[in-house]
Phi, psi and omega in degrees: 000326178294322177291327177294312183296321177298314178303313180301312180299319180295314177297318178294326181294316182291324178297315180298316180300315180296314174294316181299318179286339181106113179283122178239146172286152181275121182234130182298329179293336177288333183255331183234126182293161180294326181297317178296317178297326178287322180295322184283352178300126183297147182277151177280105177233157181260127183259129179271094183301320184295323177292323181292321178295323181289343175268350177274110182293351183287341182269355176078181179259138185252000000 
């Protein structure tokens, strides 16, 4: 019962703190700048599937 009360008190404290700070929706633009997103955009590349299959021993040798 003691663990439950400690857990409940911690949960209520976190909820009150969250409400006190203001509940906001999470947007990736709020945490990551647009310049970083531009840099992180994947490059257009061609993947050689046959080469990758040849590296995997589960496909056997051809």
